[in-house]
C-alpha positions, 0 to 999 in steps of 0.5 A: 476501474481505478487502482490505488496503492497505499504505502506506508513505511515498515520503519515507521509505525505511524503510518501503518496506523493511518491506513485506517483514515487512508481507507476511510478517504478511499471509501469516501472519495473513491468510485465503489469499484476501486481497486486496493491494494496496501505495500510496505515500503523500506524492507530493505532497512530490515534494522530499522523495521518497527512494523512486523511483517506479520502486523501489517498482514493483519492490517491489510485482513482488516480491510480484506485488502493484498498486502505486498513488502517492497523495497523502492531503493533496491527494486524488489517486489515492485513490479509484483506489486504493480502487476498485481493490481493491474491484473486485478483492474484489467479484470475490470477493463483498466479506466484510471490508475491512481497512485496514493503515496504516504511519506513517513513522517521522518522524510518530511523535513 
């Protein structure tokens, strides 16, 4: 069993809008038993937030995937999201974990 973490930037709505494309790639290239979660990053930048919690949860619900919000900067909820993924994987006897990260278009300079 494999695990994939799709990370988008809550301060960049375009990164949330990329999720359907990423899901399509997962469906095309990953094994059928892959465990996937969606993670909204940069929750420490609340004043710059462009994606609401509701909006992100609705996007995750479209694909029947768990949703977590984290701050990589402050480590808020990072362990919880990783542990949720690992718990799902270990129920299927872990073989491999793949991490897939998205970068905000503003981060690419």
